[in-house]
C-alpha positions, -999 to +999 in steps of 0.1 A: +590-032+028+557-014+022+569+013+045+601+018+026+580+024-005+557+047+013+586+067+027+601+072-008+567+083-023+563+108+006+599+122-001+592+124-039+560+144-037+551+179-046+519+195-033+501+220-056+471+233-040+448+202-036+469+182-061+497+159-052+524+152-078+550+125-075+583+132-091+600+104-110+624+085-089+646+075-119+644+104-143+660+102-178+694+120-184+697+152-202+724+159-229+752+179-215+756+200-247+720+208-259+700+198-228+677+174-248+663+145-227+680+113-237+665+077-236+689+067-208+677+067-172+701+082-144+706+048-128+716+030-159+753+022-156+775+041-179+789+008-196+753+003-209+750+037-225+760+041-261+765+077-261+780+084-227+815+101-226+837+095-195+847+126-179+819+147-196+786+130-193+758+119-214+753+130-249+723+128-272+726+109-304+729+141-326+755+157-304+775+124-302+776+122-339+786+158-342+814+156-318+829+123-330+818+125-366+802+092-367+771+080-386+746+052-378+763+031-405+796+032-383+776+023-352+758-006-371+790-019-384+806-019-351+776-036-336+776-062-362+813-072-358+812-075-320 
């Protein structure tokens, strides 16, 4: 098991001169409209994401609200009634 983690670390490294930087193995999603980094990770299942649109991808909260004309009050009311 230790060797598997080491292999993943070696694959995810970037060498810059004398420094070694490790890329994040589970980066955050970006909004497909504006490109802002969202709070959701790439390996989070789409059913667990609030602003994911099937067939399109992940949206940030602002773009989701703009596209669907929703507000935080609508989301809160749906959350409370579930």
